[in-house]
All heavy atoms as a GROMACS GRO file, in nm:
protein
  636
    1MET      N    1   6.885   5.502   8.900
    1MET     CA    2   6.794   5.391   8.885
    1MET      C    3   6.695   5.427   8.768
    1MET      O    4   6.643   5.339   8.701
    1MET     CB    5   6.706   5.378   9.021
    1MET     CG    6   6.791   5.319   9.138
    1MET     SD    7   6.858   5.150   9.097
    1MET     CE    8   6.712   5.054   9.089
    2THR      N    9   6.664   5.546   8.753
    2THR     CA   10   6.569   5.595   8.643
    2THR      C   11   6.635   5.558   8.512
    2THR      O   12   6.559   5.498   8.417
    2THR     CB   13   6.540   5.742   8.656
    2THR    OG1   14   6.491   5.767   8.787
    2THR    CG2   15   6.440   5.782   8.538
    3ILE      N   16   6.755   5.586   8.484
    3ILE     CA   17   6.822   5.555   8.361
    3ILE      C   18   6.826   5.408   8.336
    3ILE      O   19   6.814   5.349   8.230
    3ILE     CB   20   6.962   5.614   8.366
    3ILE    CG1   21   6.947   5.766   8.355
    3ILE    CG2   22   7.044   5.575   8.243
    3ILE    CD1   23   7.084   5.845   8.368
    4TYR      N   24   6.865   5.330   8.448
    4TYR     CA   25   6.867   5.187   8.446
    4TYR      C   26   6.736   5.126   8.399
    4TYR      O   27   6.720   5.040   8.308
    4TYR     CB   28   6.908   5.137   8.566
    4TYR     CG   29   6.916   4.979   8.576
    4TYR    CD1   30   7.024   4.916   8.510
    4TYR    CD2   31   6.831   4.900   8.642
    4TYR    CE1   32   7.040   4.779   8.517
    4TYR    CE2   33   6.833   4.762   8.653
    4TYR     CZ   34   6.942   4.703   8.587
    4TYR     OH   35   6.949   4.569   8.583
    5GLY      N   36   6.626   5.170   8.465
    5GLY     CA   37   6.488   5.121   8.426
    5GLY      C   38   6.452   5.159   8.290
    5GLY      O   39   6.391   5.083   8.212
    6ALA      N   40   6.484   5.290   8.256
    6ALA     CA   41   6.442   5.340   8.123
    6ALA      C   42   6.516   5.261   8.003
    6ALA      O   43   6.469   5.231   7.895
    6ALA     CB   44   6.460   5.479   8.106
    7SER      N   45   6.648   5.228   8.026
    7SER     CA   46   6.721   5.158   7.931
    7SER      C   47   6.668   5.014   7.915
    7SER      O   48   6.670   4.962   7.803
    7SER     CB   49   6.872   5.148   7.969
    7SER     OG   50   6.891   5.068   8.097
    8GLY      N   51   6.618   4.949   8.010
    8GLY     CA   52   6.557   4.826   7.984
    8GLY      C   53   6.428   4.834   7.906
    8GLY      O   54   6.407   4.747   7.822
    9ALA      N   55   6.352   4.935   7.931
    9ALA     CA   56   6.229   4.951   7.859
    9ALA      C   57   6.264   4.983   7.711
    9ALA      O   58   6.201   4.930   7.613
    9ALA     CB   59   6.146   5.063   7.905
   10VAL      N   60   6.364   5.074   7.685
   10VAL     CA   61   6.402   5.106   7.546
   10VAL      C   62   6.458   4.986   7.480
   10VAL      O   63   6.430   4.956   7.361
   10VAL     CB   64   6.496   5.222   7.549
   10VAL    CG1   65   6.562   5.245   7.413
   10VAL    CG2   66   6.426   5.348   7.602
   11ALA      N   67   6.534   4.906   7.545
   11ALA     CA   68   6.597   4.779   7.488
   11ALA      C   69   6.486   4.682   7.448
   11ALA      O   70   6.491   4.613   7.348
   11ALA     CB   71   6.694   4.715   7.580
   12SER      N   72   6.381   4.666   7.534
   12SER     CA   73   6.271   4.567   7.500
   12SER      C   74   6.200   4.615   7.372
   12SER      O   75   6.156   4.539   7.292
   12SER     CB   76   6.182   4.560   7.623
   12SER     OG   77   6.237   4.509   7.733
   13ALA      N   78   6.180   4.749   7.359
   13ALA     CA   79   6.098   4.800   7.252
   13ALA      C   80   6.185   4.804   7.121
   13ALA      O   81   6.132   4.763   7.014
   13ALA     CB   82   6.050   4.940   7.278
   14THR      N   83   6.310   4.834   7.126
   14THR     CA   84   6.389   4.853   7.007
   14THR      C   85   6.462   4.722   6.961
   14THR      O   86   6.502   4.707   6.855
   14THR     CB   87   6.481   4.966   7.012
   14THR    OG1   88   6.573   4.934   7.126
   14THR    CG2   89   6.407   5.095   7.034
   15GLY      N   90   6.479   4.640   7.069
   15GLY     CA   91   6.568   4.514   7.038
   15GLY      C   92   6.504   4.420   6.925
   15GLY      O   93   6.576   4.374   6.839
   16LEU      N   94   6.370   4.406   6.927
   16LEU     CA   95   6.305   4.324   6.827
   16LEU      C   96   6.313   4.382   6.684
   16LEU      O   97   6.334   4.319   6.588
   16LEU     CB   98   6.156   4.294   6.860
   16LEU     CG   99   6.148   4.208   6.983
   16LEU    CD1  100   5.995   4.200   7.029
   16LEU    CD2  101   6.199   4.069   6.964
   17VAL      N  102   6.295   4.517   6.686
   17VAL     CA  103   6.303   4.580   6.549
   17VAL      C  104   6.438   4.575   6.497
   17VAL      O  105   6.468   4.555   6.378
   17VAL     CB  106   6.258   4.733   6.570
   17VAL    CG1  107   6.275   4.825   6.444
   17VAL    CG2  108   6.118   4.744   6.625
   18ILE      N  109   6.539   4.608   6.582
   18ILE     CA  110   6.681   4.598   6.525
   18ILE      C  111   6.707   4.458   6.487
   18ILE      O  112   6.785   4.434   6.385
   18ILE     CB  113   6.779   4.652   6.635
   18ILE    CG1  114   6.754   4.807   6.665
   18ILE    CG2  115   6.930   4.624   6.599
   18ILE    CD1  116   6.827   4.866   6.777
   19SER      N  117   6.678   4.360   6.564
   19SER     CA  118   6.710   4.215   6.524
   19SER      C  119   6.633   4.178   6.401
   19SER      O  120   6.680   4.093   6.322
   19SER     CB  121   6.671   4.130   6.645
   19SER     OG  122   6.534   4.126   6.669
   20GLY      N  123   6.519   4.237   6.370
   20GLY     CA  124   6.450   4.214   6.251
   20GLY      C  125   6.528   4.257   6.134
   20GLY      O  126   6.536   4.193   6.028
   21PHE      N  127   6.589   4.375   6.144
   21PHE     CA  128   6.659   4.436   6.039
   21PHE      C  129   6.788   4.353   6.014
   21PHE      O  130   6.837   4.328   5.900
   21PHE     CB  131   6.701   4.574   6.068
   21PHE     CG  132   6.589   4.674   6.044
   21PHE    CD1  133   6.546   4.767   6.150
   21PHE    CD2  134   6.521   4.683   5.918
   21PHE    CE1  135   6.441   4.858   6.119
   21PHE    CE2  136   6.417   4.772   5.902
   21PHE     CZ  137   6.382   4.858   6.002
   22ILE      N  138   6.858   4.319   6.128
   22ILE     CA  139   6.980   4.239   6.112
   22ILE      C  140   6.944   4.102   6.053
   22ILE      O  141   7.026   4.046   5.979
   22ILE     CB  142   7.052   4.228   6.255
   22ILE    CG1  143   7.104   4.360   6.285
   22ILE    CG2  144   7.167   4.132   6.251
   22ILE    CD1  145   7.154   4.374   6.425
   23GLY      N  146   6.830   4.037   6.093
   23GLY     CA  147   6.793   3.914   6.037
   23GLY      C  148   6.767   3.903   5.898
   23GLY      O  149   6.772   3.809   5.821
   24GLU      N  150   6.747   4.027   5.833
   24GLU     CA  151   6.720   4.035   5.694
   24GLU      C  152   6.850   4.050   5.598
   24GLU      O  153   6.838   4.050   5.486
   24GLU     CB  154   6.624   4.149   5.663
   24GLU     CG  155   6.490   4.128   5.709
   24GLU     CD  156   6.419   4.023   5.640
   24GLU    OE1  157   6.431   3.999   5.522
   24GLU    OE2  158   6.352   3.939   5.706
   25ILE      N  159   6.958   4.046   5.672
   25ILE     CA  160   7.081   4.052   5.601
   25ILE      C  161   7.109   3.928   5.520
   25ILE      O  162   7.103   3.817   5.576
   25ILE     CB  163   7.208   4.080   5.696
   25ILE    CG1  164   7.193   4.210   5.768
   25ILE    CG2  165   7.332   4.058   5.623
   25ILE    CD1  166   7.290   4.236   5.871
   26GLN      N  167   7.124   3.944   5.392
   26GLN     CA  168   7.136   3.831   5.304
   26GLN      C  169   7.288   3.798   5.292
   26GLN      O  170   7.372   3.873   5.301
   26GLN     CB  171   7.087   3.857   5.163
   26GLN     CG  172   6.946   3.894   5.155
   26GLN     CD  173   6.854   3.780   5.192
   26GLN    OE1  174   6.883   3.658   5.162
   26GLN    NE2  175   6.744   3.810   5.268
   27GLY      N  176   7.317   3.665   5.292
   27GLY     CA  177   7.446   3.626   5.278
   27GLY      C  178   7.456   3.469   5.244
   27GLY      O  179   7.356   3.408   5.222
   28GLU      N  180   7.575   3.425   5.249
   28GLU     CA  181   7.600   3.280   5.217
   28GLU      C  182   7.583   3.193   5.346
   28GLU      O  183   7.642   3.234   5.448
   28GLU     CB  184   7.735   3.257   5.160
   28GLU     CG  185   7.766   3.339   5.036
   28GLU     CD  186   7.912   3.338   4.994
   28GLU    OE1  187   7.989   3.264   5.065
   28GLU    OE2  188   7.946   3.402   4.905
   29GLY      N  189   7.511   3.096   5.330
   29GLY     CA  190   7.504   2.999   5.451
   29GLY      C  191   7.404   3.045   5.558
   29GLY      O  192   7.346   3.156   5.546
   30GLN      N  193   7.390   2.964   5.655
   30GLN     CA  194   7.295   2.990   5.761
   30GLN      C  195   7.328   3.096   5.861
   30GLN      O  196   7.257   3.168   5.914
   30GLN     CB  197   7.266   2.862   5.835
   30GLN     CG  198   7.166   2.873   5.953
   30GLN     CD  199   7.151   2.742   6.020
   30GLN    OE1  200   7.201   2.636   5.978
   30GLN    NE2  201   7.069   2.734   6.129
   31GLY      N  202   7.461   3.102   5.884
   31GLY     CA  203   7.512   3.186   5.996
   31GLY      C  204   7.564   3.321   5.959
   31GLY      O  205   7.641   3.376   6.033
   32LYS      N  206   7.522   3.378   5.851
   32LYS     CA  207   7.570   3.506   5.812
   32LYS      C  208   7.517   3.628   5.897
   32LYS      O  209   7.582   3.708   5.939
   32LYS     CB  210   7.536   3.534   5.658
   32LYS     CG  211   7.601   3.661   5.608
   32LYS     CD  212   7.749   3.650   5.595
   32LYS     CE  213   7.794   3.775   5.517
   32LYS     NZ  214   7.937   3.773   5.503
   33ALA      N  215   7.393   3.627   5.926
   33ALA     CA  216   7.324   3.734   5.989
   33ALA      C  217   7.354   3.741   6.139
   33ALA      O  218   7.379   3.861   6.197
   33ALA     CB  219   7.173   3.731   5.980
   34TRP      N  220   7.377   3.630   6.209
   34TRP     CA  221   7.397   3.645   6.352
   34TRP      C  222   7.533   3.702   6.385
   34TRP      O  223   7.561   3.762   6.490
   34TRP     CB  224   7.384   3.508   6.417
   34TRP     CG  225   7.486   3.410   6.376
   34TRP    CD1  226   7.480   3.313   6.278
   34TRP    CD2  227   7.618   3.390   6.442
   34TRP    NE1  228   7.589   3.237   6.265
   34TRP    CE2  229   7.668   3.280   6.370
   34TRP    CE3  230   7.683   3.449   6.540
   34TRP    CZ2  231   7.807   3.234   6.396
   34TRP    CZ3  232   7.809   3.409   6.566
   34TRP    CH2  233   7.874   3.294   6.498
   35ARG      N  234   7.630   3.701   6.294
   35ARG     CA  235   7.757   3.762   6.320
   35ARG      C  236   7.752   3.910   6.333
   35ARG      O  237   7.829   3.969   6.396
   35ARG     CB  238   7.851   3.718   6.207
   35ARG     CG  239   7.879   3.573   6.203
   35ARG     CD  240   7.964   3.531   6.099
   35ARG     NE  241   7.985   3.393   6.098
   35ARG     CZ  242   8.048   3.318   6.011
   35ARG    NH1  243   8.111   3.381   5.915
   35ARG    NH2  244   8.061   3.184   6.019
   36TRP      N  245   7.647   3.972   6.266
   36TRP     CA  246   7.631   4.117   6.282
   36TRP      C  247   7.585   4.154   6.421
   36TRP      O  248   7.621   4.272   6.462
   36TRP     CB  249   7.532   4.159   6.177
   36TRP     CG  250   7.591   4.176   6.047
   36TRP    CD1  251   7.582   4.085   5.943
   36TRP    CD2  252   7.669   4.290   5.995
   36TRP    NE1  253   7.656   4.133   5.834
   36TRP    CE2  254   7.719   4.262   5.873
   36TRP    CE3  255   7.707   4.410   6.058
   36TRP    CZ2  256   7.793   4.348   5.791
   36TRP    CZ3  257   7.792   4.490   5.983
   36TRP    CH2  258   7.830   4.462   5.860
   37PHE      N  259   7.522   4.073   6.494
   37PHE     CA  260   7.490   4.099   6.635
   37PHE      C  261   7.613   4.129   6.717
   37PHE      O  262   7.623   4.219   6.788
   37PHE     CB  263   7.402   3.987   6.695
   37PHE     CG  264   7.265   3.988   6.648
   37PHE    CD1  265   7.223   3.880   6.561
   37PHE    CD2  266   7.172   4.068   6.703
   37PHE    CE1  267   7.090   3.880   6.521
   37PHE    CE2  268   7.034   4.062   6.663
   37PHE     CZ  269   6.998   3.969   6.569
   38PHE      N  270   7.711   4.038   6.697
   38PHE     CA  271   7.838   4.060   6.768
   38PHE      C  272   7.913   4.177   6.723
   38PHE      O  273   7.987   4.244   6.808
   38PHE     CB  274   7.925   3.928   6.765
   38PHE     CG  275   7.861   3.819   6.821
   38PHE    CD1  276   7.802   3.714   6.749
   38PHE    CD2  277   7.857   3.808   6.961
   38PHE    CE1  278   7.743   3.601   6.808
   38PHE    CE2  279   7.796   3.688   7.021
   38PHE     CZ  280   7.735   3.587   6.947
   39ARG      N  281   7.906   4.202   6.597
   39ARG     CA  282   7.981   4.329   6.544
   39ARG      C  283   7.919   4.456   6.598
   39ARG      O  284   7.983   4.547   6.640
   39ARG     CB  285   7.971   4.322   6.393
   39ARG     CG  286   8.063   4.209   6.332
   39ARG     CD  287   8.059   4.216   6.186
   39ARG     NE  288   8.120   4.090   6.130
   39ARG     CZ  289   8.095   4.035   6.021
   39ARG    NH1  290   7.994   4.080   5.943
   39ARG    NH2  291   8.163   3.927   5.976
   40ILE      N  292   7.785   4.459   6.605
   40ILE     CA  293   7.715   4.582   6.656
   40ILE      C  294   7.739   4.591   6.810
   40ILE      O  295   7.758   4.697   6.862
   40ILE     CB  296   7.572   4.577   6.620
   40ILE    CG1  297   7.553   4.591   6.469
   40ILE    CG2  298   7.491   4.682   6.685
   40ILE    CD1  299   7.415   4.570   6.411
   41ALA      N  300   7.726   4.477   6.873
   41ALA     CA  301   7.754   4.482   7.020
   41ALA      C  302   7.891   4.527   7.047
   41ALA      O  303   7.917   4.610   7.139
   41ALA     CB  304   7.735   4.339   7.078
   42ALA      N  305   8.002   4.486   6.978
   42ALA     CA  306   8.130   4.527   7.008
   42ALA      C  307   8.148   4.672   6.971
   42ALA      O  308   8.213   4.753   7.049
   42ALA     CB  309   8.226   4.443   6.916
   43GLY      N  310   8.078   4.721   6.860
   43GLY     CA  311   8.086   4.857   6.835
   43GLY      C  312   8.017   4.950   6.931
   43GLY      O  313   8.055   5.067   6.955
   44LEU      N  314   7.922   4.900   7.016
   44LEU     CA  315   7.858   4.975   7.118
   44LEU      C  316   7.928   4.967   7.248
   44LEU      O  317   7.949   5.063   7.333
   44LEU     CB  318   7.713   4.937   7.131
   44LEU     CG  319   7.626   4.964   7.014
   44LEU    CD1  320   7.486   4.895   7.044
   44LEU    CD2  321   7.606   5.112   7.000
   45ILE      N  322   7.987   4.842   7.278
   45ILE     CA  323   8.042   4.819   7.406
   45ILE      C  324   8.182   4.874   7.423
   45ILE      O  325   8.210   4.940   7.530
   45ILE     CB  326   8.040   4.675   7.442
   45ILE    CG1  327   7.901   4.620   7.460
   45ILE    CG2  328   8.121   4.638   7.560
   45ILE    CD1  329   7.886   4.474   7.465
   46LEU      N  330   8.262   4.865   7.322
   46LEU     CA  331   8.405   4.904   7.336
   46LEU      C  332   8.416   5.064   7.358
   46LEU      O  333   8.488   5.092   7.451
   46LEU     CB  334   8.480   4.871   7.211
   46LEU     CG  335   8.512   4.720   7.195
   46LEU    CD1  336   8.576   4.686   7.064
   46LEU    CD2  337   8.594   4.666   7.317
   47PRO      N  338   8.350   5.147   7.291
   47PRO     CA  339   8.364   5.290   7.332
   47PRO      C  340   8.314   5.324   7.466
   47PRO      O  341   8.380   5.402   7.539
   47PRO     CB  342   8.279   5.367   7.232
   47PRO     CG  343   8.260   5.265   7.112
   47PRO     CD  344   8.265   5.134   7.167
   48VAL      N  345   8.212   5.256   7.516
   48VAL     CA  346   8.166   5.278   7.643
   48VAL      C  347   8.256   5.228   7.757
   48VAL      O  348   8.284   5.294   7.856
   48VAL     CB  349   8.016   5.217   7.664
   48VAL    CG1  350   7.966   5.228   7.807
   48VAL    CG2  351   7.916   5.292   7.573
   49ALA      N  352   8.318   5.117   7.727
   49ALA     CA  353   8.405   5.053   7.824
   49ALA      C  354   8.536   5.140   7.831
   49ALA      O  355   8.586   5.166   7.942
   49ALA     CB  356   8.446   4.917   7.774
   50LEU      N  357   8.577   5.187   7.715
   50LEU     CA  358   8.700   5.268   7.726
   50LEU      C  359   8.674   5.410   7.784
   50LEU      O  360   8.757   5.465   7.862
   50LEU     CB  361   8.755   5.297   7.579
   50LEU     CG  362   8.816   5.166   7.519
   50LEU    CD1  363   8.850   5.196   7.368
   50LEU    CD2  364   8.933   5.113   7.583
   51GLY      N  365   8.551   5.463   7.758
   51GLY     CA  366   8.511   5.598   7.814
   51GLY      C  367   8.493   5.583   7.972
   51GLY      O  368   8.501   5.681   8.032
   52SER      N  369   8.465   5.469   8.023
   52SER     CA  370   8.441   5.447   8.160
   52SER      C  371   8.570   5.480   8.245
   52SER      O  372   8.553   5.501   8.364
   52SER     CB  373   8.382   5.314   8.187
   52SER     OG  374   8.489   5.205   8.175
   53PHE      N  375   8.683   5.459   8.176
   53PHE     CA  376   8.809   5.491   8.259
   53PHE      C  377   8.823   5.642   8.285
   53PHE      O  378   8.880   5.685   8.388
   53PHE     CB  379   8.931   5.453   8.176
   53PHE     CG  380   8.950   5.306   8.166
   53PHE    CD1  381   8.940   5.234   8.054
   53PHE    CD2  382   8.994   5.232   8.281
   53PHE    CE1  383   8.961   5.098   8.046
   53PHE    CE2  384   9.020   5.104   8.272
   53PHE     CZ  385   9.002   5.029   8.156
   54TRP      N  386   8.757   5.728   8.211
   54TRP     CA  387   8.757   5.873   8.236
   54TRP      C  388   8.625   5.922   8.307
   54TRP      O  389   8.635   6.015   8.380
   54TRP     CB  390   8.769   5.943   8.103
   54TRP     CG  391   8.905   5.932   8.036
   54TRP    CD1  392   9.017   5.987   8.072
   54TRP    CD2  393   8.935   5.839   7.933
   54TRP    NE1  394   9.123   5.939   8.006
   54TRP    CE2  395   9.073   5.855   7.908
   54TRP    CE3  396   8.860   5.756   7.858
   54TRP    CZ2  397   9.134   5.785   7.804
   54TRP    CZ3  398   8.927   5.684   7.751
   54TRP    CH2  399   9.066   5.693   7.734
   55ILE      N  400   8.521   5.848   8.290
   55ILE     CA  401   8.401   5.888   8.353
   55ILE      C  402   8.391   5.847   8.499
   55ILE      O  403   8.342   5.929   8.580
   55ILE     CB  404   8.280   5.838   8.274
   55ILE    CG1  405   8.274   5.887   8.131
   55ILE    CG2  406   8.144   5.859   8.349
   55ILE    CD1  407   8.172   5.827   8.039
   56ILE      N  408   8.424   5.730   8.541
   56ILE     CA  409   8.413   5.676   8.674
   56ILE      C  410   8.522   5.737   8.756
   56ILE      O  411   8.638   5.721   8.721
   56ILE     CB  412   8.417   5.528   8.671
   56ILE    CG1  413   8.296   5.466   8.584
   56ILE    CG2  414   8.410   5.471   8.817
   56ILE    CD1  415   8.302   5.318   8.569
   57PRO      N  416   8.483   5.805   8.866
   57PRO     CA  417   8.585   5.862   8.949
   57PRO      C  418   8.659   5.760   9.030
   57PRO      O  419   8.609   5.648   9.061
   57PRO     CB  420   8.507   5.948   9.049
   57PRO     CG  421   8.382   5.892   9.051
   57PRO     CD  422   8.360   5.820   8.920
   58GLU      N  423   8.791   5.788   9.069
   58GLU     CA  424   8.863   5.698   9.148
   58GLU      C  425   8.821   5.686   9.290
   58GLU      O  426   8.768   5.791   9.339
   58GLU     CB  427   9.009   5.739   9.150
   58GLU     CG  428   9.079   5.727   9.009
   58GLU     CD  429   9.222   5.760   9.025
   58GLU    OE1  430   9.282   5.741   9.132
   58GLU    OE2  431   9.278   5.809   8.916
   59THR      N  432   8.818   5.576   9.352
   59THR     CA  433   8.782   5.567   9.486
   59THR      C  434   8.905   5.595   9.576
   59THR      O  435   9.019   5.574   9.547
   59THR     CB  436   8.731   5.426   9.521
   59THR    OG1  437   8.845   5.328   9.489
   59THR    CG2  438   8.610   5.391   9.443
   60ILE      N  439   8.874   5.670   9.687
   60ILE     CA  440   8.985   5.703   9.785
   60ILE      C  441   8.981   5.590   9.897
   60ILE      O  442   8.879   5.572   9.956
   60ILE     CB  443   8.959   5.844   9.843
   60ILE    CG1  444   8.948   5.942   9.725
   60ILE    CG2  445   9.061   5.884   9.945
   60ILE    CD1  446   8.907   6.082   9.769
   61PRO      N  447   9.090   5.532   9.919
   61PRO     CA  448   9.103   5.427  10.021
   61PRO      C  449   9.077   5.491  10.167
   61PRO      O  450   9.125   5.604  10.188
   61PRO     CB  451   9.241   5.368  10.012
   61PRO     CG  452   9.318   5.466   9.936
   61PRO     CD  453   9.226   5.550   9.855
   62VAL      N  454   9.008   5.421  10.249
   62VAL     CA  455   8.986   5.471  10.387
   62VAL      C  456   9.118   5.440  10.464
   62VAL      O  457   9.172   5.328  10.464
   62VAL     CB  458   8.875   5.387  10.451
   62VAL    CG1  459   8.854   5.422  10.592
   62VAL    CG2  460   8.748   5.412  10.373
   63GLU      N  461   9.172   5.538  10.529
   63GLU     CA  462   9.288   5.533  10.609
   63GLU      C  463   9.254   5.480  10.739
   63GLU      O  464   9.144   5.488  10.792
   63GLU     CB  465   9.355   5.669  10.625
   63GLU     CG  466   9.397   5.732  10.497
   63GLU     CD  467   9.498   5.654  10.419
   63GLU    OE1  468   9.588   5.601  10.497
   63GLU    OE2  469   9.508   5.670  10.303
   64SER      N  470   9.347   5.405  10.804
   64SER     CA  471   9.331   5.353  10.932
   64SER      C  472   9.312   5.457  11.040
   64SER      O  473   9.246   5.436  11.141
   64SER     CB  474   9.452   5.258  10.969
   64SER     OG  475   9.571   5.338  10.978
   65ALA      N  476   9.361   5.579  11.011
   65ALA     CA  477   9.338   5.688  11.110
   65ALA      C  478   9.190   5.724  11.121
   65ALA      O  479   9.146   5.769  11.225
   65ALA     CB  480   9.421   5.810  11.073
   66GLU      N  481   9.113   5.717  11.010
   66GLU     CA  482   8.978   5.751  11.010
   66GLU      C  483   8.899   5.644  11.091
   66GLU      O  484   8.792   5.679  11.139
   66GLU     CB  485   8.928   5.757  10.867
   66GLU     CG  486   8.974   5.875  10.790
   66GLU     CD  487   8.916   5.868  10.644
   66GLU    OE1  488   8.826   5.802  10.619
   66GLU    OE2  489   8.983   5.932  10.554
   67LEU      N  490   8.949   5.524  11.091
   67LEU     CA  491   8.874   5.422  11.170
   67LEU      C  492   8.908   5.423  11.318
   67LEU      O  493   8.836   5.374  11.390
   67LEU     CB  494   8.919   5.276  11.112
   67LEU     CG  495   8.880   5.245  10.974
   67LEU    CD1  496   8.942   5.110  10.938
   67LEU    CD2  497   8.736   5.243  10.962
   68GLU      N  498   9.005   5.508  11.371
   68GLU     CA  499   9.033   5.519  11.503
   68GLU      C  500   8.917   5.590  11.574
   68GLU      O  501   8.891   5.564  11.694
   68GLU     CB  502   9.158   5.583  11.527
   68GLU     CG  503   9.288   5.504  11.490
   68GLU     CD  504   9.412   5.585  11.500
   68GLU    OE1  505   9.414   5.696  11.566
   68GLU    OE2  506   9.509   5.531  11.459
   69GLY      N  507   8.848   5.676  11.501
   69GLY     CA  508   8.732   5.749  11.560
   69GLY      C  509   8.622   5.652  11.594
   69GLY      O  510   8.534   5.681  11.672
   70LEU      N  511   8.614   5.546  11.520
   70LEU     CA  512   8.503   5.443  11.538
   70LEU      C  513   8.553   5.325  11.634
   70LEU      O  514   8.490   5.223  11.637
   70LEU     CB  515   8.471   5.381  11.408
   70LEU     CG  516   8.409   5.479  11.302
   70LEU    CD1  517   8.399   5.410  11.170
   70LEU    CD2  518   8.280   5.534  11.348
   71GLY      N  519   8.656   5.347  11.701
   71GLY     CA  520   8.715   5.251  11.796
   71GLY      C  521   8.797   5.146  11.719
   71GLY      O  522   8.826   5.044  11.772
   72GLY      N  523   8.830   5.173  11.590
   72GLY     CA  524   8.916   5.088  11.520
   72GLY      C  525   8.846   4.963  11.460
   72GLY      O  526   8.904   4.871  11.410
   73LYS      N  527   8.714   4.960  11.469
   73LYS     CA  528   8.635   4.837  11.427
   73LYS      C  529   8.566   4.870  11.292
   73LYS      O  530   8.490   4.956  11.286
   73LYS     CB  531   8.538   4.805  11.533
   73LYS     CG  532   8.599   4.760  11.667
   73LYS     CD  533   8.500   4.717  11.765
   73LYS     CE  534   8.568   4.680  11.894
   73LYS     NZ  535   8.483   4.648  12.005
   74LYS      N  536   8.603   4.787  11.203
   74LYS     CA  537   8.551   4.810  11.067
   74LYS      C  538   8.402   4.770  11.054
   74LYS      O  539   8.320   4.822  10.977
   74LYS     CB  540   8.624   4.737  10.957
   74LYS     CG  541   8.766   4.797  10.937
   74LYS     CD  542   8.835   4.714  10.824
   74LYS     CE  543   8.975   4.771  10.803
   74LYS     NZ  544   9.045   4.698  10.695
   75TRP      N  545   8.354   4.680  11.140
   75TRP     CA  546   8.218   4.629  11.139
   75TRP      C  547   8.124   4.736  11.168
   75TRP      O  548   8.006   4.729  11.139
   75TRP     CB  549   8.201   4.501  11.217
   75TRP     CG  550   8.211   4.538  11.368
   75TRP    CD1  551   8.327   4.529  11.436
   75TRP    CD2  552   8.119   4.565  11.465
   75TRP    NE1  553   8.302   4.559  11.572
   75TRP    CE2  554   8.175   4.586  11.590
   75TRP    CE3  555   7.980   4.593  11.443
   75TRP    CZ2  556   8.098   4.621  11.697
   75TRP    CZ3  557   7.908   4.632  11.549
   75TRP    CH2  558   7.968   4.640  11.672
   76LYS      N  559   8.155   4.840  11.236
   76LYS     CA  560   8.072   4.950  11.273
   76LYS      C  561   8.027   5.020  11.152
   76LYS      O  562   7.932   5.103  11.147
   76LYS     CB  563   8.135   5.040  11.384
   76LYS     CG  564   8.138   4.972  11.513
   76LYS     CD  565   8.190   5.070  11.618
   76LYS     CE  566   8.194   5.010  11.755
   76LYS     NZ  567   8.234   5.094  11.864
   77ARG      N  568   8.107   5.028  11.048
   77ARG     CA  569   8.078   5.097  10.920
   77ARG      C  570   7.993   5.011  10.826
   77ARG      O  571   7.943   5.064  10.727
   77ARG     CB  572   8.205   5.130  10.854
   77ARG     CG  573   8.292   5.233  10.941
   77ARG     CD  574   8.420   5.273  10.869
   77ARG     NE  575   8.388   5.327  10.732
   77ARG     CZ  576   8.439   5.284  10.622
   77ARG    NH1  577   8.531   5.180  10.623
   77ARG    NH2  578   8.405   5.342  10.501
   78LEU      N  579   7.974   4.890  10.863
   78LEU     CA  580   7.899   4.793  10.779
   78LEU      C  581   7.744   4.819  10.782
   78LEU      O  582   7.689   4.843  10.893
   78LEU     CB  583   7.930   4.649  10.818
   78LEU     CG  584   7.856   4.540  10.742
   78LEU    CD1  585   7.900   4.537  10.598
   78LEU    CD2  586   7.878   4.408  10.801
   79ASP      N  587   7.686   4.821  10.665
   79ASP     CA  588   7.541   4.836  10.659
   79ASP      C  589   7.477   4.704  10.682
   79ASP      O  590   7.462   4.627  10.582
   79ASP     CB  591   7.502   4.897  10.525
   79ASP     CG  592   7.350   4.917  10.498
   79ASP    OD1  593   7.277   4.918  10.606
   79ASP    OD2  594   7.313   4.932  10.400
   80LEU      N  595   7.441   4.670  10.799
   80LEU     CA  596   7.390   4.531  10.828
   80LEU      C  597   7.265   4.501  10.760
   80LEU      O  598   7.241   4.394  10.704
   80LEU     CB  599   7.380   4.510  10.976
   80LEU     CG  600   7.511   4.502  11.051
   80LEU    CD1  601   7.489   4.489  11.199
   80LEU    CD2  602   7.597   4.385  11.001
   81ILE      N  603   7.173   4.597  10.762
   81ILE     CA  604   7.044   4.575  10.696
   81ILE      C  605   7.058   4.559  10.554
   81ILE      O  606   6.991   4.471  10.489
   81ILE     CB  607   6.940   4.696  10.738
   81ILE    CG1  608   6.919   4.701  10.882
   81ILE    CG2  609   6.815   4.682  10.660
   81ILE    CD1  610   6.844   4.812  10.938
   82GLY      N  611   7.133   4.641  10.484
   82GLY     CA  612   7.158   4.630  10.340
   82GLY      C  613   7.226   4.509  10.307
   82GLY      O  614   7.193   4.440  10.208
   83SER      N  615   7.320   4.458  10.384
   83SER     CA  616   7.386   4.335  10.366
   83SER      C  617   7.294   4.205  10.379
   83SER      O  618   7.300   4.115  10.300
   83SER     CB  619   7.501   4.310  10.454
   83SER     OG  620   7.599   4.420  10.442
   84ILE      N  621   7.204   4.213  10.474
   84ILE     CA  622   7.109   4.107  10.489
   84ILE      C  623   7.008   4.107  10.375
   84ILE      O  624   6.975   3.997  10.329
   84ILE     CB  625   7.042   4.117  10.620
   84ILE    CG1  626   7.144   4.093  10.739
   84ILE    CG2  627   6.925   4.019  10.642
   84ILE    CD1  628   7.094   4.124  10.877
   85LEU      N  629   6.965   4.219  10.329
   85LEU     CA  630   6.866   4.227  10.229
   85LEU      C  631   6.927   4.184  10.100
   85LEU      O  632   6.862   4.115  10.020
   85LEU     CB  633   6.809   4.368  10.214
   85LEU     CG  634   6.723   4.406  10.324
   85LEU    CD1  635   6.677   4.555  10.306
   85LEU    CD2  636   6.595   4.331  10.334
   0.00000   0.00000   0.00000
């Protein structure tokens, strides 16, 4: 949660500065500078997305034998308060 909150604050502070630099790109026509936003976003997102295949651990499926100790009812494992909130 700390990294999530800090990334929002950093994005708010640096986003305007970076967009100002990108907005100063000279080119032909009206739509030259905004294309750089998509190029930079793709350059940042693609490596992170590909790296997530190695960073995020695989989930282990719950076997039905583990549920037998709970009487075989999956709803007993449900976090009702969290679901309602």
